Structures are given as structure tokens and as C-alpha cells.
N, C-alpha and C positions, 0 to 999 in steps of 0.2 A: 833253167829256172821255166816255169809251168806257165803254157801259155792258156791264156781265158780264151773263151768262145765269145765271141759278140754277143749280144742281147740280142734276140731275135725273140720281137711279141705273136706270140700267139694267140692266135684268135678263139675268143671267149660263147657260151650260147647263148649270151644277149647279143654278139656279132649275127650270130645266126636267127633268132628271132626277126633285127632289125632287116636280115634279110628277104628271110621270107617274109615281113611285111612290106619293103620293098616291091616284092613279085606279083603280089595280091595288091598293091596300090594300081603298078603296071599293068597289069591285068586289067583289071576292073576303069580302068581309065583308057582302054585301049590303045595304049601306044608299042612300041615290041622293043625288040632289045636293038636295033639300033638308031628311032627317034629317042628313047630319052636317050640314048648315050650321044648323041646329037646335041640336044637339048641342054646336057650335063656337063659333056665337054672330056666325053672318055671314050672309048670304044665298047660298041655290042660287049665283047668280051668282057671288058672291068665291070659294064656294069651285070653280066650273068656270075661273075666272079662277087660280084657284093650279094645279091640275088645267094648265092648257093653257102654264104657264110664266109668264103676262103680266101676276105681279103675285107679288113678294118675297111669302113666309110669316113670319111673326114665329116666332123660337123657342119664345113661349109657343104661339099659334094651334099649329104642327105637332106643341107637347107636346100641345095636346090633343085633336087628328086623332090624333093617335097611339094615347092613351090608349079614343077612340069607335072608329077600326077597330083597337082588342088588337094592335098589334105595339110592339114597340121602340124609339126614337127610331135609332134607331142603323140598324133596316132603310132607314129612307130614303135614307142615305145610302152605300147599299150599290150 
């Protein structure tokens, strides 16, 4: 019997674009990785993973990040 591999979602170009925008907004707002993480309820390492496009950002987490850096949600997709 063939064993199926579990589905592992891959990050794509949109995830990397959003990550780059998160980094841009964080730096422009003067927040550190640690400070943004604390404001959004994640670790600084997780924020770094978002910024590098290694992990996908959920909609609710992106909303928290947008609020913390003072940007509208659609700005991250522009």
C-alpha cells in the first residue's frame, strides 16, 4: 500500500512580498523585531520568519501587524 505524503503548504511569491512589506513598515515605524512581536503576540523570531517569507502570515496576524505599524491592510499587497 502506497503511503501518502502529508500536504505541506509552500510559501510563494506573495508571501515573500508581504514579508518584505512587513519589514519595510516595521523599520519605517521605528519598531524592533521584539517590540513588533510583543505587540502582535508572537516572538521576534516569528516576525523575522514572516519578514523573510519563510512562514505564511494569517489574516488575523497581518491585521495585528498592520495596526501595530500604522498601515492599512491593503498596503501590504501593493
